[in-house]
DRENDO-1510 file (C-alpha; in Angstrom, 1 decimal, always signed):
<recs>
REC; n; res; u; v; w
REC; 1; UNK; +0.3; -0.2; +0.0 .
REC; 2; UNK; +1.2; +3.6; -1.2 .
REC; 3; UNK; +0.3; +6.6; +0.3 .
REC; 4; UNK; -1.2; +6.2; +3.4 .
REC; 5; UNK; -0.5; +8.2; +6.7 .
REC; 6; UNK; -0.4; +6.7; +10.1 .
REC; 7; UNK; -2.8; +8.5; +12.1 .
REC; 8; UNK; -4.4; +8.0; +16.0 .
REC; 9; UNK; -7.7; +7.2; +16.9 .
REC; 10; UNK; -8.8; +11.1; +17.4 .
REC; 11; UNK; -6.5; +12.0; +14.4 .
REC; 12; UNK; -4.7; +14.2; +16.8 .
REC; 13; UNK; -0.4; +13.5; +16.2 .
REC; 14; UNK; +0.6; +11.9; +19.1 .
REC; 15; UNK; +4.1; +13.9; +20.7 .
REC; 16; UNK; +6.2; +13.6; +23.3 .
REC; 17; UNK; +6.9; +11.4; +25.6 .
REC; 18; UNK; +5.1; +8.0; +26.4 .
REC; 19; UNK; +3.4; +7.2; +29.5 .
REC; 20; UNK; +5.2; +5.2; +32.1 .
REC; 21; UNK; +8.2; +5.7; +30.5 .
REC; 22; UNK; +11.4; +8.0; +31.0 .
REC; 23; UNK; +13.5; +7.6; +28.2 .
REC; 24; UNK; +10.9; +6.7; +25.3 .
REC; 25; UNK; +9.2; +9.4; +22.6 .
REC; 26; UNK; +6.8; +9.7; +20.1 .
REC; 27; UNK; +6.1; +12.1; +17.3 .
REC; 28; UNK; +3.8; +9.8; +14.9 .
REC; 29; UNK; +0.0; +9.7; +14.1 .
REC; 30; UNK; -0.3; +12.8; +12.4 .
REC; 31; UNK; -2.3; +11.3; +9.2 .
REC; 32; UNK; -2.1; +13.0; +6.3 .
REC; 33; UNK; -0.6; +16.9; +7.9 .
REC; 34; UNK; +2.5; +14.9; +8.3 .
REC; 35; UNK; +4.1; +16.7; +5.6 .
REC; 36; UNK; +3.6; +19.9; +7.7 .
REC; 37; UNK; +3.3; +19.1; +11.2 .
REC; 38; UNK; +6.1; +16.1; +10.8 .
REC; 39; UNK; +9.3; +18.4; +10.7 .
REC; 40; UNK; +8.0; +21.2; +13.2 .
REC; 41; UNK; +7.3; +17.9; +15.8 .
REC; 42; UNK; +10.3; +16.8; +15.5 .
REC; 43; UNK; +12.3; +20.5; +16.1 .
REC; 44; UNK; +9.8; +20.8; +19.4 .
REC; 45; UNK; +10.5; +17.4; +20.3 .
REC; 46; UNK; +14.3; +17.4; +19.9 .
REC; 47; UNK; +14.0; +20.3; +22.4 .
REC; 48; UNK; +12.3; +18.2; +25.2 .
REC; 49; UNK; +15.2; +15.5; +24.5 .
REC; 50; UNK; +17.6; +18.0; +25.1 .
REC; 51; UNK; +16.1; +19.5; +27.9 .
REC; 52; UNK; +16.5; +23.0; +26.2 .
REC; 53; UNK; +13.9; +25.7; +25.9 .
REC; 54; UNK; +12.0; +26.7; +22.8 .
REC; 55; UNK; +12.8; +30.2; +21.0 .
REC; 56; UNK; +10.1; +32.3; +22.6 .
REC; 57; UNK; +8.9; +33.2; +18.9 .
REC; 58; UNK; +8.2; +29.9; +18.0 .
REC; 59; UNK; +4.7; +28.6; +18.8 .
REC; 60; UNK; +4.8; +25.5; +20.9 .
REC; 61; UNK; +2.8; +22.3; +20.3 .
REC; 62; UNK; -0.9; +21.8; +21.7 .
REC; 63; UNK; -0.9; +20.2; +24.5 .
REC; 64; UNK; -3.9; +17.8; +22.8 .
REC; 65; UNK; -1.0; +16.2; +21.2 .
REC; 66; UNK; +0.4; +14.5; +24.5 .
REC; 67; UNK; +0.4; +11.1; +24.4 .
REC; 68; UNK; -0.9; +10.4; +27.4 .
REC; 69; UNK; -4.5; +11.5; +26.6 .
REC; 70; UNK; -4.8; +7.4; +26.0 .
REC; 71; UNK; -2.7; +6.4; +28.8 .
</recs>
């Protein structure tokens, strides 16, 4: 199958720390918006993992992307 884009059960991306783990992070489930949201999600996630602050001129990801919403 070609052209399918993984999505979550509620059609919102999952970006952040996996519930119950201290060292497992995900950035998935963007669905058809992955080409637009994926690179920015990766940038935000890289800042989280490196424990660095996001630049003040960048918009944070919505809390609704937290993987814990399914946990």
